[in-house]
N, C-alpha and C positions, 0 to 999 in steps of 0.2 A: 615221558610215557604218554601215549596216546590214552584217548578215552576207553578204549578196546582193553588195552593192558590193565588199566585201571579197575576197570569192569572185572574183568578175568580174576585178578587177585584180590578184589572185594567183595565180589558178589554183588554188587550195587549196578543197576543198569545203565547203561549209556547216556539216556535220556535224564535220569535222574542227576547224573554227574553233571552233566549240560547244566540241568536247571540250578545247582550249586553255583558253577563256572561265572552263571547269568544273573547270580543274585534273584531268581526268581524263587528258591527256596532254600532251607537251610538243614544241613544234616543234624541228626540226634547225634546225643554223647558218644552212642556206640560206632556209629560210621566216621564220626572224626576219630575216634581211636585207631580204627580200621584203618583210615586215612594217615595217621599219623605213623603208624607201622610202615605202612608201604613206602612212603615218602622217607623213613628216617629223620622224623621230626618228633619232637615233643607238642602233647596235645596243647600246652602253651604258646608254642608257637605259633599253631594253625589259628588258634583263636586270637591273641594276642600279638602275634608276631614278635613275641619276645621269647628267648630260649635262657632257663636259668642253669646256669652251672653246677655242679655238686661237687665233692672232693673227689670222685669216682670217675671223673670226666677224665679224658686222654687226648690228645691231640689226633688219634686215628679217627676218633667219635668225633672230634670236630672238623675233620674234613668231609668227613660223610655228610655232615650237616649242612656244612658250606654247599656240598655238590649236589646234595637234595633241594636246597632251596633253588639252586641255578636250575636245576631241572624242573623246578615247581614255574619259575618264571620264565621257561622257554613253554611249558604246557600252558600257560596262559596266553602265552604270544600265539601259540599255535592254536590257540581256543579261539582266539581274536580272528585271527585269518578265516577260519572255517566260518564263521558267523557273516563274513563278506559275502 
């Protein structure tokens, strides 16, 4: 997703998102929760890079998380290209 797309979905300003990507600022817990929802990952995954499974987990959700992680990596790569 582009910063604009994330901005539209989250209500977070593009410059603020850029600040998160560049470690200039850190999101608060409410923002982390919004981003987790948008990317389809847990708050634990955003904060620690770890996702804890529970008994209600199924293969479809696991695939969504894998896809979301791939999108996040692409998002970070694109953000690096924009910095150039």
